[in-house]
N, CA, C, O and the ligand as a Tripos MOL2 file, in Angstrom:
@<TRIPOS>MOLECULE
protein
  265   263    67     0     0
PROTEIN
NO_CHARGES

@<TRIPOS>ATOM
      1 N         134.7440   31.2040  -60.4000 N.3       1 MET1
      2 CA        134.3850   32.3780  -61.1930 C.3       1 MET1
      3 C         134.4990   32.0470  -62.6800 C.2       1 MET1
      4 O         135.4750   31.4300  -63.1090 O.2       1 MET1
      5 N         133.5290   32.4460  -63.4430 N.am      2 THR2
      6 CA        133.5410   32.2070  -64.8790 C.3       2 THR2
      7 C         133.3460   33.5330  -65.6100 C.2       2 THR2
      8 O         132.9070   34.5070  -64.9990 O.2       2 THR2
      9 N         133.6610   33.5930  -66.9000 N.am      3 PRO3
     10 CA        133.4760   34.8510  -67.6430 C.3       3 PRO3
     11 C         132.0240   35.3060  -67.7090 C.2       3 PRO3
     12 O         131.7520   36.4630  -68.0280 O.2       3 PRO3
     13 N         131.0940   34.4130  -67.4130 N.am      4 THR4
     14 CA        129.6870   34.7930  -67.4980 C.3       4 THR4
     15 C         129.1660   35.4080  -66.2060 C.2       4 THR4
     16 O         128.0250   35.8680  -66.1600 O.2       4 THR4
     17 N         129.9890   35.4240  -65.1460 N.am      5 ASP5
     18 CA        129.5480   36.0700  -63.9130 C.3       5 ASP5
     19 C         129.2760   37.5450  -64.1900 C.2       5 ASP5
     20 O         130.1500   38.2380  -64.7120 O.2       5 ASP5
     21 N         128.0880   38.0410  -63.8540 N.am      6 PRO6
     22 CA        127.7750   39.4420  -64.1360 C.3       6 PRO6
     23 C         128.6110   40.4000  -63.3030 C.2       6 PRO6
     24 O         128.9470   41.4830  -63.7810 O.2       6 PRO6
     25 N         128.9540   40.0420  -62.0870 N.am      7 ALA7
     26 CA        129.7120   40.9450  -61.2310 C.3       7 ALA7
     27 C         130.5950   40.1290  -60.2970 C.2       7 ALA7
     28 O         130.1530   39.7150  -59.2260 O.2       7 ALA7
     29 N         131.8390   39.8970  -60.6990 N.am      8 PRO8
     30 CA        132.7310   39.0620  -59.8750 C.3       8 PRO8
     31 C         133.2520   39.7980  -58.6630 C.2       8 PRO8
     32 O         134.4240   40.1680  -58.5980 O.2       8 PRO8
     33 N         132.3780   40.0040  -57.7130 N.am      9 ILE9
     34 CA        132.7260   40.7290  -56.4910 C.3       9 ILE9
     35 C         132.7810   39.7190  -55.3470 C.2       9 ILE9
     36 O         131.9000   38.8650  -55.2440 O.2       9 ILE9
     37 N         133.7970   39.7980  -54.4840 N.am     10 PRO10
     38 CA        133.8690   38.8490  -53.3670 C.3      10 PRO10
     39 C         132.6060   38.8870  -52.5290 C.2      10 PRO10
     40 O         132.0290   39.9520  -52.3100 O.2      10 PRO10
     41 N         132.1750   37.7140  -52.0560 N.am     11 GLY11
     42 CA        130.9340   37.6070  -51.3120 C.3      11 GLY11
     43 C         130.8720   38.4880  -50.0780 C.2      11 GLY11
     44 O         129.8430   39.1100  -49.8140 O.2      11 GLY11
     45 N         131.9490   38.5500  -49.3250 N.am     12 TRP12
     46 CA        131.9440   39.3550  -48.0950 C.3      12 TRP12
     47 C         131.7330   40.8260  -48.4040 C.2      12 TRP12
     48 O         131.0740   41.5430  -47.6510 O.2      12 TRP12
     49 N         132.3070   41.2760  -49.5380 N.am     13 LEU13
     50 CA        132.1520   42.6770  -49.9300 C.3      13 LEU13
     51 C         130.7520   42.9080  -50.4640 C.2      13 LEU13
     52 O         130.0980   43.9050  -50.1550 O.2      13 LEU13
     53 N         130.3100   41.9510  -51.2800 N.am     14 ARG14
     54 CA        128.9760   42.0470  -51.8630 C.3      14 ARG14
     55 C         127.9040   42.1600  -50.7690 C.2      14 ARG14
     56 O         126.9060   42.8580  -50.9440 O.2      14 ARG14
     57 N         128.1130   41.4790  -49.6600 N.am     15 GLU15
     58 CA        127.1320   41.4630  -48.5730 C.3      15 GLU15
     59 C         126.9480   42.8270  -47.9160 C.2      15 GLU15
     60 O         125.8570   43.1430  -47.4420 O.2      15 GLU15
     61 N         127.9940   43.6280  -47.8850 N.am     16 ILE16
     62 CA        127.9060   44.9030  -47.1600 C.3      16 ILE16
     63 C         127.6250   46.0860  -48.0710 C.2      16 ILE16
     64 O         127.4140   47.2030  -47.5980 O.2      16 ILE16
     65 N         127.6210   45.8440  -49.3800 N.am     17 LEU17
     66 CA        127.3560   46.9500  -50.2950 C.3      17 LEU17
     67 C         125.8960   47.3730  -50.2290 C.2      17 LEU17
     68 O         124.9930   46.5370  -50.1780 O.2      17 LEU17
     69 N         125.6810   48.6720  -50.2310 N.am     18 ARG18
     70 CA        124.3310   49.2310  -50.2320 C.3      18 ARG18
     71 C         124.2960   50.3920  -51.2260 C.2      18 ARG18
     72 O         125.3180   51.0070  -51.5300 O.2      18 ARG18
     73 N         123.1060   50.6680  -51.7170 N.am     19 CYS19
     74 CA        122.9220   51.8170  -52.5920 C.3      19 CYS19
     75 C         123.2990   53.0930  -51.8420 C.2      19 CYS19
     76 O         122.7470   53.3490  -50.7720 O.2      19 CYS19
     77 N         124.2280   53.9100  -52.3740 N.am     20 PRO20
     78 CA        124.6160   55.1370  -51.6730 C.3      20 PRO20
     79 C         123.5290   56.1990  -51.7010 C.2      20 PRO20
     80 O         123.5840   57.1590  -50.9330 O.2      20 PRO20
     81 N         122.5490   56.0410  -52.5680 N.am     21 ALA21
     82 CA        121.4760   57.0330  -52.6610 C.3      21 ALA21
     83 C         120.3910   56.7900  -51.6170 C.2      21 ALA21
     84 O         119.8730   57.7390  -51.0290 O.2      21 ALA21
     85 N         120.0440   55.5160  -51.3810 N.am     22 CYS22
     86 CA        118.9130   55.2480  -50.4980 C.3      22 CYS22
     87 C         119.1960   54.1790  -49.4440 C.2      22 CYS22
     88 O         118.3700   53.9690  -48.5560 O.2      22 CYS22
     89 N         120.3410   53.4980  -49.5180 N.am     23 GLY23
     90 CA        120.6950   52.5280  -48.4940 C.3      23 GLY23
     91 C         120.1110   51.1410  -48.6810 C.2      23 GLY23
     92 O         120.2630   50.2870  -47.8060 O.2      23 GLY23
     93 N         119.4430   50.8960  -49.8050 N.am     24 SER24
     94 CA        118.8620   49.5790  -50.0560 C.3      24 SER24
     95 C         119.9300   48.6010  -50.5450 C.2      24 SER24
     96 O         121.0300   48.9950  -50.9320 O.2      24 SER24
     97 N         119.5790   47.3270  -50.5160 N.am     25 THR25
     98 CA        120.5020   46.3230  -51.0180 C.3      25 THR25
     99 C         120.5610   46.3870  -52.5410 C.2      25 THR25
    100 O         119.7220   47.0120  -53.1900 O.2      25 THR25
    101 N         121.5720   45.7240  -53.0910 N.am     26 LEU26
    102 CA        121.8220   45.7650  -54.5300 C.3      26 LEU26
    103 C         121.7620   44.3630  -55.1030 C.2      26 LEU26
    104 O         122.1000   43.3930  -54.4250 O.2      26 LEU26
    105 N         121.3290   44.2540  -56.3550 N.am     27 ARG27
    106 CA        121.3470   42.9580  -57.0110 C.3      27 ARG27
    107 C         122.2280   43.0400  -58.2540 C.2      27 ARG27
    108 O         122.4040   44.1070  -58.8410 O.2      27 ARG27
    109 N         122.7730   41.8990  -58.6370 N.am     28 ASP28
    110 CA        123.6480   41.8350  -59.7980 C.3      28 ASP28
    111 C         122.8380   41.7940  -61.0800 C.2      28 ASP28
    112 O         121.8590   41.0560  -61.1900 O.2      28 ASP28
    113 N         123.2590   42.5970  -62.0470 N.am     29 GLU29
    114 CA        122.6400   42.5800  -63.3750 C.3      29 GLU29
    115 C         123.7620   42.5790  -64.4040 C.2      29 GLU29
    116 O         124.8800   43.0120  -64.1250 O.2      29 GLU29
    117 N         123.4460   42.0850  -65.6000 N.am     30 ALA30
    118 CA        124.4510   42.0690  -66.6540 C.3      30 ALA30
    119 C         124.7210   43.4730  -67.1830 C.2      30 ALA30
    120 O         125.8690   43.8130  -67.4730 O.2      30 ALA30
    121 N         123.6770   44.2940  -67.3120 N.am     31 GLY31
    122 CA        123.8470   45.6540  -67.8130 C.3      31 GLY31
    123 C         124.0680   45.6890  -69.3070 C.2      31 GLY31
    124 O         124.5070   44.6950  -69.8860 O.2      31 GLY31
    125 N         123.7720   46.8200  -69.9540 N.am     32 PRO32
    126 CA        123.9180   46.9400  -71.4070 C.3      32 PRO32
    127 C         125.3780   46.9470  -71.8740 C.2      32 PRO32
    128 O         125.6890   46.4410  -72.9520 O.2      32 PRO32
    129 N         126.2750   47.5260  -71.0540 N.am     33 GLU33
    130 CA        127.6820   47.6330  -71.4570 C.3      33 GLU33
    131 C         128.6200   47.0490  -70.4200 C.2      33 GLU33
    132 O         129.6240   46.4280  -70.7690 O.2      33 GLU33
    133 N         128.3070   47.2410  -69.1580 N.am     34 HIS34
    134 CA        129.1220   46.7340  -68.0600 C.3      34 HIS34
    135 C         128.2340   45.8830  -67.1610 C.2      34 HIS34
    136 O         127.0090   46.0050  -67.1860 O.2      34 HIS34
    137 N         128.8600   45.0260  -66.3700 N.am     35 PRO35
    138 CA        128.0760   44.4540  -65.2570 C.3      35 PRO35
    139 C         127.6230   45.6060  -64.3720 C.2      35 PRO35
    140 O         128.2910   46.6370  -64.2880 O.2      35 PRO35
    141 N         126.4930   45.4240  -63.7170 N.am     36 GLU36
    142 CA        125.9810   46.4940  -62.8880 C.3      36 GLU36
    143 C         125.4540   45.9460  -61.5640 C.2      36 GLU36
    144 O         125.0690   44.7810  -61.4610 O.2      36 GLU36
    145 N         125.4470   46.8090  -60.5650 N.am     37 LEU37
    146 CA        124.7310   46.5270  -59.3250 C.3      37 LEU37
    147 C         123.5190   47.4470  -59.3310 C.2      37 LEU37
    148 O         123.6530   48.6680  -59.4120 O.2      37 LEU37
    149 N         122.3430   46.8520  -59.2430 N.am     38 VAL38
    150 CA        121.1110   47.6180  -59.3750 C.3      38 VAL38
    151 C         120.4050   47.6940  -58.0250 C.2      38 VAL38
    152 O         120.2170   46.6790  -57.3550 O.2      38 VAL38
    153 N         120.0180   48.8970  -57.6360 N.am     39 CYS39
    154 CA        119.2980   49.1140  -56.3840 C.3      39 CYS39
    155 C         117.9730   48.3600  -56.4170 C.2      39 CYS39
    156 O         117.2630   48.3720  -57.4230 O.2      39 CYS39
    157 N         117.6480   47.6990  -55.2920 N.am     40 THR40
    158 CA        116.4180   46.9050  -55.2440 C.3      40 THR40
    159 C         115.1910   47.7450  -54.8870 C.2      40 THR40
    160 O         114.0660   47.2490  -54.9440 O.2      40 THR40
    161 N         115.3990   49.0130  -54.5190 N.am     41 ALA41
    162 CA        114.2550   49.8780  -54.2170 C.3      41 ALA41
    163 C         113.6240   50.3420  -55.5290 C.2      41 ALA41
    164 O         114.2990   50.9360  -56.3700 O.2      41 ALA41
    165 N         112.3240   50.0680  -55.7020 N.am     42 THR42
    166 CA        111.6960   50.3670  -56.9950 C.3      42 THR42
    167 C         111.6120   51.8650  -57.2660 C.2      42 THR42
    168 O         111.5930   52.2810  -58.4250 O.2      42 THR42
    169 N         111.5630   52.6790  -56.2150 N.am     43 ASP43
    170 CA        111.4880   54.1270  -56.4380 C.3      43 ASP43
    171 C         112.8670   54.7600  -56.6020 C.2      43 ASP43
    172 O         112.9830   55.9710  -56.7890 O.2      43 ASP43
    173 N         113.8980   53.9440  -56.5300 N.am     44 CYS44
    174 CA        115.2740   54.4290  -56.7310 C.3      44 CYS44
    175 C         115.8290   53.7650  -57.9820 C.2      44 CYS44
    176 O         116.0290   54.4160  -59.0070 O.2      44 CYS44
    177 N         116.0770   52.4510  -57.8890 N.am     45 ALA45
    178 CA        116.4270   51.6220  -59.0510 C.3      45 ALA45
    179 C         117.6530   52.0910  -59.8110 C.2      45 ALA45
    180 O         117.8120   51.7750  -60.9900 O.2      45 ALA45
    181 N         118.5160   52.8390  -59.1510 N.am     46 ARG46
    182 CA        119.7490   53.2450  -59.8230 C.3      46 ARG46
    183 C         120.6130   52.0170  -60.1250 C.2      46 ARG46
    184 O         120.6110   51.0360  -59.3820 O.2      46 ARG46
    185 N         121.3560   52.1010  -61.2400 N.am     47 ALA47
    186 CA        122.2690   51.0310  -61.6250 C.3      47 ALA47
    187 C         123.6930   51.5650  -61.5770 C.2      47 ALA47
    188 O         124.0300   52.5590  -62.2190 O.2      47 ALA47
    189 N         124.5200   50.8700  -60.7930 N.am     48 TYR48
    190 CA        125.9170   51.2700  -60.6500 C.3      48 TYR48
    191 C         126.7810   50.3060  -61.4350 C.2      48 TYR48
    192 O         126.6900   49.0930  -61.2470 O.2      48 TYR48
    193 N         127.6120   50.8290  -62.3030 N.am     49 ARG49
    194 CA        128.4160   49.9330  -63.1360 C.3      49 ARG49
    195 C         129.5660   49.3270  -62.3230 C.2      49 ARG49
    196 O         130.0090   49.8830  -61.3180 O.2      49 ARG49
    197 N         130.0200   48.1880  -62.7910 N.am     50 VAL50
    198 CA        131.1480   47.5070  -62.1770 C.3      50 VAL50
    199 C         132.2660   47.4820  -63.2110 C.2      50 VAL50
    200 O         132.1300   46.8540  -64.2610 O.2      50 VAL50
    201 N         133.3590   48.1560  -62.9190 N.am     51 GLU51
    202 CA        134.4910   48.2240  -63.8350 C.3      51 GLU51
    203 C         135.6290   47.3670  -63.2990 C.2      51 GLU51
    204 O         136.1400   47.6130  -62.2060 O.2      51 GLU51
    205 N         136.0240   46.3560  -64.0770 N.am     52 ASP52
    206 CA        137.1210   45.4800  -63.6780 C.3      52 ASP52
    207 C         136.9060   44.8990  -62.2800 C.2      52 ASP52
    208 O         137.8480   44.7580  -61.5000 O.2      52 ASP52
    209 N         135.6460   44.5660  -61.9790 N.am     53 GLY53
    210 CA        135.3380   43.9540  -60.7010 C.3      53 GLY53
    211 C         135.1650   44.9320  -59.5570 C.2      53 GLY53
    212 O         134.9220   44.5270  -58.4200 O.2      53 GLY53
    213 N         135.2890   46.2240  -59.8500 N.am     54 ILE54
    214 CA        135.1580   47.2400  -58.8030 C.3      54 ILE54
    215 C         133.8660   48.0180  -59.0100 C.2      54 ILE54
    216 O         133.7220   48.7090  -60.0180 O.2      54 ILE54
    217 N         132.9240   47.9210  -58.0740 N.am     55 PRO55
    218 CA        131.6690   48.6550  -58.2380 C.3      55 PRO55
    219 C         131.8740   50.1520  -58.0540 C.2      55 PRO55
    220 O         132.5340   50.5920  -57.1130 O.2      55 PRO55
    221 N         131.2970   50.9270  -58.9710 N.am     56 VAL56
    222 CA        131.3960   52.3860  -58.8960 C.3      56 VAL56
    223 C         130.1260   52.8890  -58.2140 C.2      56 VAL56
    224 O         129.1320   53.2080  -58.8660 O.2      56 VAL56
    225 N         130.1880   52.9500  -56.8860 N.am     57 LEU57
    226 CA        128.9980   53.3090  -56.1160 C.3      57 LEU57
    227 C         128.9540   54.8160  -55.8790 C.2      57 LEU57
    228 O         129.0760   55.2930  -54.7510 O.2      57 LEU57
    229 N         128.7780   55.5440  -56.9720 N.am     58 LEU58
    230 CA        128.6800   56.9950  -56.9110 C.3      58 LEU58
    231 C         127.3230   57.3960  -57.4740 C.2      58 LEU58
    232 O         126.9570   57.0060  -58.5830 O.2      58 LEU58
    233 N         126.5850   58.1750  -56.6980 N.am     59 VAL59
    234 CA        125.2440   58.5750  -57.1400 C.3      59 VAL59
    235 C         125.3220   59.3390  -58.4620 C.2      59 VAL59
    236 O         124.4870   59.1460  -59.3460 O.2      59 VAL59
    237 N         126.3250   60.2040  -58.5930 N.am     60 ASP60
    238 CA        126.4520   60.9970  -59.8190 C.3      60 ASP60
    239 C         126.7640   60.1450  -61.0390 C.2      60 ASP60
    240 O         126.5010   60.5540  -62.1700 O.2      60 ASP60
    241 N         127.3260   58.9600  -60.8130 N.am     61 GLU61
    242 CA        127.7130   58.0780  -61.9160 C.3      61 GLU61
    243 C         126.6460   57.0330  -62.2020 C.2      61 GLU61
    244 O         126.7500   56.2950  -63.1810 O.2      61 GLU61
    245 N         125.6370   56.9640  -61.3730 N.am     62 ALA62
    246 CA        124.6280   55.9140  -61.5170 C.3      62 ALA62
    247 C         123.7720   56.1380  -62.7570 C.2      62 ALA62
    248 O         123.5350   57.2690  -63.1800 O.2      62 ALA62
    249 N         123.3230   55.0410  -63.3160 N.am     63 ARG63
    250 CA        122.4140   55.0930  -64.4630 C.3      63 ARG63
    251 C         120.9930   54.9610  -63.9360 C.2      63 ARG63
    252 O         120.6810   54.0310  -63.1920 O.2      63 ARG63
    253 N         120.1370   55.8970  -64.3240 N.am     64 ARG64
    254 CA        118.7460   55.8090  -63.9350 C.3      64 ARG64
    255 C         117.9700   55.0860  -65.0250 C.2      64 ARG64
    256 O         118.2330   55.2930  -66.2100 O.2      64 ARG64
    257 N         117.0210   54.2430  -64.6450 N.am     65 PRO65
    258 CA        116.2110   53.5700  -65.6570 C.3      65 PRO65
    259 C         115.3620   54.5930  -66.3980 C.2      65 PRO65
    260 O         114.9620   55.6090  -65.8280 O.2      65 PRO65
    261 N         115.0900   54.3220  -67.6630 N.am     66 ALA66
    262 CA        114.3200   55.2500  -68.4860 C.3      66 ALA66
    263 C         112.9040   55.4080  -67.9460 C.2      66 ALA66
    264 O         112.1060   56.1540  -68.5130 O.2      66 ALA66
    265 ZN        118.7820   53.1160  -54.1990 Zn       67 ZN67
@<TRIPOS>BOND
     1     1     2 1
     2     2     3 1
     3     3     4 2
     4     3     5 am
     5     5     6 1
     6     6     7 1
     7     7     8 2
     8     7     9 am
     9     9    10 1
    10    10    11 1
    11    11    12 2
    12    11    13 am
    13    13    14 1
    14    14    15 1
    15    15    16 2
    16    15    17 am
    17    17    18 1
    18    18    19 1
    19    19    20 2
    20    19    21 am
    21    21    22 1
    22    22    23 1
    23    23    24 2
    24    23    25 am
    25    25    26 1
    26    26    27 1
    27    27    28 2
    28    27    29 am
    29    29    30 1
    30    30    31 1
    31    31    32 2
    32    31    33 am
    33    33    34 1
    34    34    35 1
    35    35    36 2
    36    35    37 am
    37    37    38 1
    38    38    39 1
    39    39    40 2
    40    39    41 am
    41    41    42 1
    42    42    43 1
    43    43    44 2
    44    43    45 am
    45    45    46 1
    46    46    47 1
    47    47    48 2
    48    47    49 am
    49    49    50 1
    50    50    51 1
    51    51    52 2
    52    51    53 am
    53    53    54 1
    54    54    55 1
    55    55    56 2
    56    55    57 am
    57    57    58 1
    58    58    59 1
    59    59    60 2
    60    59    61 am
    61    61    62 1
    62    62    63 1
    63    63    64 2
    64    63    65 am
    65    65    66 1
    66    66    67 1
    67    67    68 2
    68    67    69 am
    69    69    70 1
    70    70    71 1
    71    71    72 2
    72    71    73 am
    73    73    74 1
    74    74    75 1
    75    75    76 2
    76    75    77 am
    77    77    78 1
    78    78    79 1
    79    79    80 2
    80    79    81 am
    81    81    82 1
    82    82    83 1
    83    83    84 2
    84    83    85 am
    85    85    86 1
    86    86    87 1
    87    87    88 2
    88    87    89 am
    89    89    90 1
    90    90    91 1
    91    91    92 2
    92    91    93 am
    93    93    94 1
    94    94    95 1
    95    95    96 2
    96    95    97 am
    97    97    98 1
    98    98    99 1
    99    99   100 2
   100    99   101 am
   101   101   102 1
   102   102   103 1
   103   103   104 2
   104   103   105 am
   105   105   106 1
   106   106   107 1
   107   107   108 2
   108   107   109 am
   109   109   110 1
   110   110   111 1
   111   111   112 2
   112   111   113 am
   113   113   114 1
   114   114   115 1
   115   115   116 2
   116   115   117 am
   117   117   118 1
   118   118   119 1
   119   119   120 2
   120   119   121 am
   121   121   122 1
   122   122   123 1
   123   123   124 2
   124   123   125 am
   125   125   126 1
   126   126   127 1
   127   127   128 2
   128   127   129 am
   129   129   130 1
   130   130   131 1
   131   131   132 2
   132   131   133 am
   133   133   134 1
   134   134   135 1
   135   135   136 2
   136   135   137 am
   137   137   138 1
   138   138   139 1
   139   139   140 2
   140   139   141 am
   141   141   142 1
   142   142   143 1
   143   143   144 2
   144   143   145 am
   145   145   146 1
   146   146   147 1
   147   147   148 2
   148   147   149 am
   149   149   150 1
   150   150   151 1
   151   151   152 2
   152   151   153 am
   153   153   154 1
   154   154   155 1
   155   155   156 2
   156   155   157 am
   157   157   158 1
   158   158   159 1
   159   159   160 2
   160   159   161 am
   161   161   162 1
   162   162   163 1
   163   163   164 2
   164   163   165 am
   165   165   166 1
   166   166   167 1
   167   167   168 2
   168   167   169 am
   169   169   170 1
   170   170   171 1
   171   171   172 2
   172   171   173 am
   173   173   174 1
   174   174   175 1
   175   175   176 2
   176   175   177 am
   177   177   178 1
   178   178   179 1
   179   179   180 2
   180   179   181 am
   181   181   182 1
   182   182   183 1
   183   183   184 2
   184   183   185 am
   185   185   186 1
   186   186   187 1
   187   187   188 2
   188   187   189 am
   189   189   190 1
   190   190   191 1
   191   191   192 2
   192   191   193 am
   193   193   194 1
   194   194   195 1
   195   195   196 2
   196   195   197 am
   197   197   198 1
   198   198   199 1
   199   199   200 2
   200   199   201 am
   201   201   202 1
   202   202   203 1
   203   203   204 2
   204   203   205 am
   205   205   206 1
   206   206   207 1
   207   207   208 2
   208   207   209 am
   209   209   210 1
   210   210   211 1
   211   211   212 2
   212   211   213 am
   213   213   214 1
   214   214   215 1
   215   215   216 2
   216   215   217 am
   217   217   218 1
   218   218   219 1
   219   219   220 2
   220   219   221 am
   221   221   222 1
   222   222   223 1
   223   223   224 2
   224   223   225 am
   225   225   226 1
   226   226   227 1
   227   227   228 2
   228   227   229 am
   229   229   230 1
   230   230   231 1
   231   231   232 2
   232   231   233 am
   233   233   234 1
   234   234   235 1
   235   235   236 2
   236   235   237 am
   237   237   238 1
   238   238   239 1
   239   239   240 2
   240   239   241 am
   241   241   242 1
   242   242   243 1
   243   243   244 2
   244   243   245 am
   245   245   246 1
   246   246   247 1
   247   247   248 2
   248   247   249 am
   249   249   250 1
   250   250   251 1
   251   251   252 2
   252   251   253 am
   253   253   254 1
   254   254   255 1
   255   255   256 2
   256   255   257 am
   257   257   258 1
   258   258   259 1
   259   259   260 2
   260   259   261 am
   261   261   262 1
   262   262   263 1
   263   263   264 2
@<TRIPOS>SUBSTRUCTURE
     1 MET1         2 RESIDUE 1 A MET
     2 THR2         6 RESIDUE 1 A THR
     3 PRO3        10 RESIDUE 1 A PRO
     4 THR4        14 RESIDUE 1 A THR
     5 ASP5        18 RESIDUE 1 A ASP
     6 PRO6        22 RESIDUE 1 A PRO
     7 ALA7        26 RESIDUE 1 A ALA
     8 PRO8        30 RESIDUE 1 A PRO
     9 ILE9        34 RESIDUE 1 A ILE
    10 PRO10       38 RESIDUE 1 A PRO
    11 GLY11       42 RESIDUE 1 A GLY
    12 TRP12       46 RESIDUE 1 A TRP
    13 LEU13       50 RESIDUE 1 A LEU
    14 ARG14       54 RESIDUE 1 A ARG
    15 GLU15       58 RESIDUE 1 A GLU
    16 ILE16       62 RESIDUE 1 A ILE
    17 LEU17       66 RESIDUE 1 A LEU
    18 ARG18       70 RESIDUE 1 A ARG
    19 CYS19       74 RESIDUE 1 A CYS
    20 PRO20       78 RESIDUE 1 A PRO
    21 ALA21       82 RESIDUE 1 A ALA
    22 CYS22       86 RESIDUE 1 A CYS
    23 GLY23       90 RESIDUE 1 A GLY
    24 SER24       94 RESIDUE 1 A SER
    25 THR25       98 RESIDUE 1 A THR
    26 LEU26      102 RESIDUE 1 A LEU
    27 ARG27      106 RESIDUE 1 A ARG
    28 ASP28      110 RESIDUE 1 A ASP
    29 GLU29      114 RESIDUE 1 A GLU
    30 ALA30      118 RESIDUE 1 A ALA
    31 GLY31      122 RESIDUE 1 A GLY
    32 PRO32      126 RESIDUE 1 A PRO
    33 GLU33      130 RESIDUE 1 A GLU
    34 HIS34      134 RESIDUE 1 A HIS
    35 PRO35      138 RESIDUE 1 A PRO
    36 GLU36      142 RESIDUE 1 A GLU
    37 LEU37      146 RESIDUE 1 A LEU
    38 VAL38      150 RESIDUE 1 A VAL
    39 CYS39      154 RESIDUE 1 A CYS
    40 THR40      158 RESIDUE 1 A THR
    41 ALA41      162 RESIDUE 1 A ALA
    42 THR42      166 RESIDUE 1 A THR
    43 ASP43      170 RESIDUE 1 A ASP
    44 CYS44      174 RESIDUE 1 A CYS
    45 ALA45      178 RESIDUE 1 A ALA
    46 ARG46      182 RESIDUE 1 A ARG
    47 ALA47      186 RESIDUE 1 A ALA
    48 TYR48      190 RESIDUE 1 A TYR
    49 ARG49      194 RESIDUE 1 A ARG
    50 VAL50      198 RESIDUE 1 A VAL
    51 GLU51      202 RESIDUE 1 A GLU
    52 ASP52      206 RESIDUE 1 A ASP
    53 GLY53      210 RESIDUE 1 A GLY
    54 ILE54      214 RESIDUE 1 A ILE
    55 PRO55      218 RESIDUE 1 A PRO
    56 VAL56      222 RESIDUE 1 A VAL
    57 LEU57      226 RESIDUE 1 A LEU
    58 LEU58      230 RESIDUE 1 A LEU
    59 VAL59      234 RESIDUE 1 A VAL
    60 ASP60      238 RESIDUE 1 A ASP
    61 GLU61      242 RESIDUE 1 A GLU
    62 ALA62      246 RESIDUE 1 A ALA
    63 ARG63      250 RESIDUE 1 A ARG
    64 ARG64      254 RESIDUE 1 A ARG
    65 PRO65      258 RESIDUE 1 A PRO
    66 ALA66      262 RESIDUE 1 A ALA
    67 ZN67       265 GROUP 0 **** ****
């Protein structure tokens, strides 16, 4: 693990994470302020921030793309 890792989440956990809004898989992004997990569904595309290595997978907290 290096400081440049966008989302230092354990692989086993990362594998089972899904978007809580639509159930799609998530990809790692750097994000404007925090690392983020971004939904891979283009019609959803919510971005969930990762705080201190813990993904905040809450629909109400998700960032929607402009
Ligand atoms: Zn989604």
